[in-house]
Backbone bond lengths (Angstrom), bond angles and torsions (degrees), N, CA, C in turn:
res aa  C-N    CA-C-N  psi(-1)  N-CA   C-N-CA  omega(-1)  CA-C   N-CA-C  phi
1 M - - - 1.454 - - 1.522 108.15 -
2 N 1.314 115.59 127.00 1.463 122.87 179.59 1.527 107.98 -121.54
3 V 1.343 117.70 88.23 1.461 122.27 -173.65 1.524 110.29 -92.62
4 I 1.322 114.76 131.45 1.461 122.49 175.11 1.523 107.17 -126.03
5 V 1.343 117.25 131.44 1.459 122.46 174.74 1.518 107.36 -106.46
6 S 1.327 116.03 126.99 1.458 119.90 -177.38 1.526 110.59 -138.22
7 D 1.318 114.75 169.92 1.463 120.66 178.21 1.526 111.32 -103.77
8 R 1.298 116.74 26.50 1.468 119.70 -179.61 1.520 110.83 -70.54
9 R 1.319 115.36 143.69 1.464 121.43 -178.60 1.524 112.28 -112.53
10 D 1.298 117.81 1.20 1.466 121.39 -178.37 1.521 111.12 -89.36
11 I 1.321 115.58 48.37 1.457 121.36 -177.68 1.523 109.02 -86.75
12 N 1.288 116.30 134.12 1.448 123.21 179.15 1.527 110.00 -67.66
13 I 1.322 117.47 135.24 1.458 121.49 -178.33 1.528 111.71 -59.79
14 E 1.333 117.47 -34.71 1.470 119.88 179.11 1.527 111.31 -64.75
15 D 1.339 117.56 -37.08 1.465 120.92 177.44 1.525 110.64 -65.67
16 I 1.319 116.52 -41.24 1.467 120.87 178.00 1.525 110.02 -62.42
17 L 1.319 116.69 -48.34 1.462 120.30 -178.42 1.522 111.90 -62.64
18 A 1.320 117.97 -38.53 1.466 120.85 178.01 1.529 110.62 -61.94
19 L 1.323 117.29 -41.35 1.462 121.25 179.49 1.526 111.07 -66.55
20 Y 1.318 116.98 -45.18 1.472 120.84 -179.53 1.529 111.32 -67.41
21 R 1.316 116.99 -38.69 1.473 119.51 178.76 1.529 110.90 -68.68
22 A 1.323 117.35 -37.62 1.469 120.39 177.93 1.527 110.93 -60.68
23 N 1.342 116.08 -30.97 1.465 121.43 178.64 1.529 112.38 -93.05
24 K 1.330 116.31 0.51 1.469 122.44 179.34 1.532 112.80 58.79
25 W 1.328 116.29 39.65 1.468 121.11 176.89 1.522 108.83 -87.40
26 S 1.330 116.07 131.34 1.460 121.24 -175.63 1.524 113.12 -67.08
27 S 1.311 118.97 -19.93 1.464 119.98 179.57 1.531 111.62 -63.84
28 A 1.328 117.95 -17.59 1.464 120.38 175.33 1.523 111.87 -64.83
29 E 1.335 116.58 -17.83 1.460 120.57 178.16 1.532 112.32 -76.88
30 K 1.333 115.79 -7.79 1.468 121.45 176.76 1.522 107.56 -124.26
31 P 1.334 117.85 70.80 1.463 120.89 -169.67 1.523 115.39 -60.66
32 I 1.313 118.29 -42.71 1.461 119.96 -178.26 1.527 110.33 -67.89
33 E 1.326 116.80 -43.97 1.458 120.53 179.07 1.526 111.24 -63.59
34 L 1.335 116.63 -41.80 1.464 121.00 178.77 1.523 110.42 -62.43
35 Y 1.313 116.91 -48.74 1.464 121.25 -179.83 1.529 111.18 -59.41
36 N 1.336 116.40 -47.17 1.467 119.99 179.85 1.523 111.54 -65.26
37 A 1.326 117.43 -39.30 1.469 120.16 178.79 1.521 110.61 -62.08
38 L 1.318 116.94 -46.03 1.461 119.67 -178.36 1.520 112.24 -67.14
39 T 1.326 116.79 -48.39 1.461 119.37 -174.79 1.529 112.96 -73.95
40 N 1.329 117.35 -14.36 1.462 120.38 176.53 1.524 112.77 -105.01
41 S 1.328 117.50 9.66 1.457 121.13 177.79 1.523 110.18 -67.00
42 H 1.331 116.13 161.19 1.459 120.96 176.19 1.524 110.37 -61.91
43 A 1.339 116.73 -37.51 1.462 122.69 174.25 1.516 108.96 -142.25
44 L 1.311 115.84 146.95 1.451 122.56 177.19 1.520 107.50 -143.21
45 F 1.325 116.32 119.51 1.452 121.56 177.21 1.518 108.64 -118.05
46 S 1.316 115.51 139.36 1.458 120.78 -179.30 1.518 109.42 -129.56
47 A 1.330 114.76 149.06 1.459 121.65 178.22 1.522 108.28 -113.16
48 W 1.316 115.41 136.77 1.452 121.88 -174.49 1.524 110.66 -129.44
49 D 1.317 116.63 137.14 1.454 122.91 167.32 1.517 104.97 -107.74
50 N 1.317 115.04 99.04 1.461 122.52 -169.00 1.530 108.17 57.10
51 D 1.330 120.32 -113.93 1.472 120.63 -178.54 1.527 112.52 -104.01
52 K 1.334 117.97 14.38 1.459 121.35 179.72 1.522 110.43 -101.94
53 L 1.341 116.64 124.74 1.454 122.26 175.11 1.525 108.16 -71.41
54 I 1.347 116.39 118.84 1.464 120.18 -176.66 1.526 112.85 -119.47
55 G 1.334 117.31 -6.48 1.454 119.69 178.34 1.509 110.79 -165.38
56 I 1.329 115.50 155.51 1.461 120.05 179.92 1.523 109.01 -154.86
57 G 1.318 115.96 147.47 1.453 122.29 174.85 1.514 109.11 -149.68
58 N 1.322 116.37 142.53 1.457 119.18 179.25 1.517 110.79 -132.57
59 A 1.331 115.31 165.42 1.456 122.65 -179.76 1.518 109.49 -136.41
60 I 1.321 114.61 142.24 1.456 123.24 172.04 1.518 105.45 -115.39
61 S 1.333 117.26 130.45 1.457 119.11 -172.39 1.516 112.20 -152.43
62 D 1.351 114.58 157.16 1.455 119.64 169.80 1.524 110.17 -83.12
63 G 1.331 116.80 -4.96 1.457 121.64 176.43 1.510 115.44 85.59
64 H 1.324 117.62 -1.72 1.456 119.69 -175.36 1.525 114.43 -136.79
65 L 1.324 116.94 -42.80 1.457 120.85 -167.88 1.527 113.75 -125.51
66 V 1.328 116.83 -39.43 1.458 121.77 -171.63 1.528 109.85 -127.16
67 V 1.335 114.68 139.59 1.463 120.91 173.95 1.516 108.39 -136.51
68 Y 1.322 115.79 142.35 1.456 123.09 176.09 1.516 107.56 -122.98
69 Y 1.323 116.18 132.27 1.459 122.33 178.96 1.528 109.15 -103.42
70 P 1.335 118.41 96.32 1.462 119.68 -176.34 1.530 114.33 -77.41
71 H 1.330 117.91 -37.54 1.459 120.31 -174.94 1.522 111.00 -129.96
72 L 1.306 115.22 132.55 1.460 123.27 165.91 1.513 105.57 -145.97
73 L 1.315 116.64 115.25 1.451 118.64 177.80 1.513 110.93 -144.63
74 V 1.316 114.44 148.20 1.454 123.54 -178.96 1.529 106.91 -127.38
75 H 1.313 116.21 139.31 1.460 120.48 178.62 1.525 109.40 -54.25
76 P 1.332 118.26 136.21 1.472 121.12 -177.72 1.532 114.24 -51.95
77 N 1.333 118.05 -33.84 1.464 120.45 179.81 1.528 113.07 -70.51
78 Y 1.331 117.69 -12.71 1.458 122.05 -176.89 1.530 112.44 -115.77
79 Q 1.320 117.77 1.01 1.460 119.98 -178.64 1.528 110.76 -68.22
80 G 1.330 115.28 149.16 1.458 120.98 -179.79 1.512 113.92 81.84
81 K 1.321 118.00 10.99 1.459 122.51 -178.46 1.533 112.67 -112.05
82 G 1.339 117.26 10.87 1.461 120.78 177.14 1.518 115.40 87.52
83 I 1.318 118.34 6.75 1.469 121.19 -176.41 1.519 111.04 -71.62
84 G 1.330 117.73 -43.75 1.463 120.06 176.21 1.516 110.97 -60.12
85 Q 1.305 116.64 -39.25 1.469 120.62 178.70 1.530 110.55 -65.52
86 M 1.340 117.78 -38.93 1.469 120.14 177.39 1.525 111.14 -62.83
87 I 1.329 116.88 -40.94 1.466 120.16 178.67 1.528 109.51 -64.19
88 M 1.332 117.37 -44.54 1.465 120.25 179.97 1.528 111.59 -66.57
89 E 1.320 118.45 -30.95 1.469 120.22 175.01 1.523 110.62 -62.49
90 K 1.325 116.79 -40.48 1.470 120.19 175.93 1.530 110.71 -63.70
91 M 1.341 116.53 -39.83 1.464 120.19 177.09 1.532 109.92 -62.70
92 Q 1.327 116.39 -41.09 1.464 119.83 -179.41 1.522 112.01 -67.47
93 E 1.313 117.66 -33.29 1.465 120.09 174.84 1.522 110.47 -59.21
94 K 1.309 116.45 -36.86 1.468 121.34 -177.37 1.524 112.27 -86.89
95 Y 1.340 118.11 -38.94 1.464 121.30 -170.15 1.530 114.74 -119.14
96 G 1.299 118.89 0.97 1.457 121.59 -174.73 1.520 114.48 -57.70
97 H 1.317 118.01 -25.45 1.469 121.81 -179.28 1.531 112.56 -89.18
98 F 1.327 118.35 -2.71 1.464 121.00 -178.19 1.528 110.95 -68.24
99 H 1.318 115.96 152.48 1.465 122.58 -179.81 1.524 111.77 -65.19
100 M 1.332 117.44 -37.83 1.456 120.66 -176.30 1.525 110.02 -139.46
101 Q 1.329 115.59 125.21 1.456 122.97 173.20 1.524 106.53 -119.14
102 M 1.313 115.98 125.54 1.467 120.42 -173.82 1.519 111.32 -126.81
103 L 1.335 114.68 153.83 1.453 122.05 171.52 1.512 108.54 -161.26
104 T 1.307 115.26 166.33 1.450 122.14 173.35 1.518 106.60 -116.69
105 A 1.336 116.81 124.34 1.462 120.90 -178.42 1.513 110.03 -116.42
106 D 1.330 115.58 134.25 1.459 117.96 173.66 1.529 109.27 -87.43
107 S 1.304 116.50 176.98 1.464 121.47 -170.42 1.522 113.70 -56.49
108 K 1.321 118.10 -35.24 1.457 120.22 -178.51 1.526 112.70 -72.56
109 A 1.323 117.92 -21.83 1.459 120.95 -174.92 1.531 113.72 -104.71
110 I 1.306 118.20 -9.61 1.468 120.81 -174.32 1.520 111.94 -57.96
111 D 1.324 118.01 -48.21 1.463 120.36 -179.29 1.523 111.94 -62.04
112 F 1.333 117.13 -38.22 1.464 120.73 177.40 1.530 110.28 -59.08
113 Y 1.326 116.83 -49.65 1.462 119.78 -177.49 1.522 111.86 -67.73
114 K 1.315 118.38 -36.28 1.467 120.33 175.75 1.522 110.36 -61.72
115 K 1.324 116.65 -40.54 1.462 122.05 -179.03 1.528 112.10 -61.38
116 I 1.332 116.93 -31.02 1.465 119.28 -178.63 1.532 112.53 -99.75
117 G 1.350 117.30 13.07 1.454 120.02 169.77 1.511 117.93 110.82
118 F 1.309 119.15 -4.04 1.459 120.56 179.03 1.526 109.98 -81.93
119 A 1.323 115.91 150.98 1.463 121.98 178.43 1.519 108.51 -141.37
120 R 1.327 115.43 160.04 1.464 119.68 174.99 1.529 108.59 -59.30
121 A 1.311 116.26 140.74 1.468 121.94 -175.38 1.521 110.30 -84.93
122 G 1.331 116.66 84.95 1.458 121.53 176.55 1.513 112.24 54.97
123 H 1.322 115.88 -125.57 1.465 121.34 -179.61 1.525 111.43 -105.23
124 T 1.331 115.98 21.13 1.462 119.08 -178.35 1.513 111.36 -68.66
125 E 1.288 115.22 156.45 1.458 122.59 178.43 1.526 107.37 -124.39
126 P 1.341 118.26 122.30 1.462 118.33 178.80 1.527 110.32 -65.72
127 M 1.328 115.47 139.19 1.460 120.71 -179.58 1.524 108.13 -140.38
128 W 1.319 115.59 147.97 1.458 119.39 178.05 1.514 111.92 -165.22
129 I 1.313 114.75 166.13 1.447 123.48 164.53 1.516 103.17 -112.29
130 Y 1.302 117.80 117.30 1.459 122.19 -168.39 1.517 110.70 -128.12
131 K 1.313 116.64 134.29 1.461 122.46 -177.73 1.523 112.46 -98.90
132 G 1.328 118.51 -4.53 1.459 121.52 -178.92 1.512 112.05 -89.77
133 E 1.340 115.24 -178.79 1.455 120.57 -178.07 1.519 113.86 -130.20
134 E 1.335 118.87 -3.26 1.462 119.30 -170.39 1.522 115.06 -85.43
135 H 1.315 119.62 -0.40 1.468 120.27 -178.96 1.493 111.36 -106.16
């Protein structure tokens, strides 16, 4: 395995959809919106095993104070190998000095995010209007 994490944005939509479908994320059902959301994010990092897209993470930010990490996913065949952590390290290089870094983690990802330094935000309660079904 030869994994490279980069900030390239010239990712093929079919590669993105294959990764999202492998993880059973409902956003794959909106391919154009997903592609545009990722490629227009404030930051987009992708992980590659040679020419295969195996992980992706993006950030939405005001560029100065606050960043939100909406997506971080790794192909199921590559999970547990440190790829998500490599993507988050790249995010931390860019946003680690920001006043507020936010994300929403479901039950399977909570331990991962705690391990890399995230904690529940005081007494806050996550809230959303959500069109997906996987959470």
